[in-house]
C-alpha positions, 0 to 999 in steps of 0.5 A: 500499500503507497503511503506518503512520508515525511522526512526532516533532515532528508540531505543527511546520511540516514534521512536520504537513506530512509529517502532512498527506502522508502522510494523502493518501496514505492512510496510518495516522499517528501523532504523537509530541510532548511534552507541552504542545506546540501543536497548531495545526497539526494542529487540521483533522487530529487526529481522523485522527491517533493522538497520544502524549506523550512525554519524547524526552530519556528515550529507554526509553518511545520505545523501549518504544513503537516497539517495541509500535508496530512490532508486535513485538520490536527484534530483529525490527525491527533494520534500522528501528534505525540 
């Protein structure tokens, strides 16, 4: 079953490997990265990803993005936030 996967820090070693693995499994991948991040680890797969740049120290845009990406309201997806 195809799922939507959100990875923060996707340009790093672990994030890039997770992205590759989830792509191999057929999932849709969205990466959240800080502005100016070096995406060299994603160069060969970046056309298969959605990449968004957010300042994770300012959580309000991130919260808005997650609610948007989930396709609903925060209350409907409260189990995603622990």
